[in-house]
N, C-alpha and C positions, 0 to 999 in steps of 0.2 A: 449838478452833481460834479464832484471833483474827479480829476483825471485818474487817481488811484482807484476810486470806487468803480469807475467805468471799466478799467482793466480787470479788476477783480470780478465784476459781473460778467464780463466777456469770457473770462476763464471758467467761471462757474457754469455758464450756459454750454460752453464747448465740452466740459467734463460731463454734464448731464446728457448731452446728445451722444457722446461716445459711449456712455453707460447704457443708454437705451438701445443703441445700435448693437452693442455686445450682447445684450439680453436677447434681442430679436434674432441675431445670428446663432446664438446658442440654442434657442428654441427650435429654429429651423433645422439645425444639425441633429439635435436629439430626436426630432419628430420624423426625420428622414425626408422631409420636404426639400431641403437644400442638398443636392448631391454634387455640386460643383459644375454642373453643365447648364447651358441656357435652355429655357423651355421646359425644364424638368425631365428631359429624356436622357437616356444613357447614350453616350457617343458610340457610333458604329465603329467596328474594328478599323484601325488605321487613322481614325479621327484624332485630333489633338485638341486639348482644351486650352484656350488662350487665357493667360492670367489677367489680361486687360479687358476681358469681356465684362459688360455690366451684369450684375446679378439682379434678376427679376424678383420683385416682391419685397425689396428692401427700400424703405423710404428714409432718406437722409437729407434733410433740407440744407445742410451745410456743404454737401459735396455735389459737384457737377456730374461726376461719373464715379460711382462706387465700384471698385474692382475686387475680385476675389483674390485672396492671398494664395501664394503658390505652395503653402505648407500642406502636406497631406493630412487628411482627416484621420483621426484615430479609429481603428477598426472597432466594431462593436464587440463588447466582451461576451464571450461565450462561457456558459457555466462549465467548469471543469468537472469531469467525472470523479466521484469520490473513489480513490483507489481501495481495492479490497485489502483488508489487513492480511499480512503474511502470517499464516498459522505458525505458532511456535512449535518446533519439533518436540516430540515427546522425549523427555530425557531417558537415556538408556541406563538402567540400574547397574550398579557395580556391586557384585557380591563379594563381601569381605572374606578373606582366607582362601580364595581360589587362585591357583596359578594361572588358569586359563578361564576367560569369561566366555559365556555362550555366544554363538554366532546368530542364533534366533532366540528372541524373547517372546514369551506368551503374554498377551494382554490379560489384565485381571478379568475374571469371568470366562475366559477362553482357555484357561490352564487345564490341561488334562490331568486326571488323577490316576494313580497306579497303586497296586498292592504288591509288596515284596513277596515273591513266591514262597510257598511253604517249604520248610526244611532248610532255608538259606538265610543266614544272617549276612546282609549285604554290606560290603565295605564302601564307605563314601571316600572319594578321592579328590585331590586338589585340581585335577584336570581330567579330560576324557580319555583315560587309558590306565592300564595297570602300572605303567612306569611312574605315575604321579604318586605322591605321598598319600598314605591313608590318614584321613583326618577325622574319621568317626565310623560308626557302624549302625545300620538300621536293622532291627530284629525282623525275623520272618513274619509274614502276614500283617505287616504294618502298612497302613495307607499313607501315601505321600502325594504331593502336588508338584508337578513339573513347572518350573519357572522359566526354563529355557532349554535349548538343546544345541548339540554340535551340528556341523554341516550335514552330515548324513543321517542324523537322528538316532544314532546308535547309543548315545549317552545323553542323560538329562541332568539338569541342575535342580536340586531340591533343597528345602530348608527343613532340617530335622532337629528338633530340640534347640533351636536358635543357631544352628551351625549349617552353613551352606556347603554343599558337596555334590560331586558327580556320581551318578549311579548308572550302571550298564542296563539298558532297556531289555536286554535278553533275559534278565532275571526279574522282570517286573510284569505283572498282569495288568492289562488295561481295561 
C-alpha cells in the first residue's frame, strides 16, 4: 500500500472513531446517564469535579484516558407556558353631535329603557345640563333607550330619530 493511502486510511479511521465517540457522548447526555461526575452520582456540596477524571462507560480504543470537557452541559429545555392573550378593550363609542360624551356606557342588552313623562315634550341637549345647546326634542310618552349616563346618573344619552342627545332623567319614567 502506498504511503498516501496509509495516511488517508489512518485519517479515515480516526474520523470514524471520533464520530462514534461523539454519538455515544450525545446519547449519554440526552438520556441523562452522563452527568459529568464519576460513578453516576451527584457530587456532595463542596465537592468539585475534576475535568481530567476519566468518564466511565465510554470506550475509545484510541485514547489512553478519555477526559470530560469543562464546558457546561446545556440545561434541559422546559416547555414555556403559553401566555394568555390580552383581551382587547371594548371600544368606547363616540356619539356624534354631543358636546360632552357620557362617563358611563351601557352594554348592549343592558341598556335601560325610559318613557318621556306625559305632558312634557323633552328637549335633547348637547351635554348634561340646560346650559348646553338644544339639538332636538322628544315628544311626551315616547319610549327611549339609554346608551350612557353622566357621573351622577341625572342625565342619559339617547338616540332619537338618528340624533344623539342628553335627556334629564327627572322627566323620564323607568
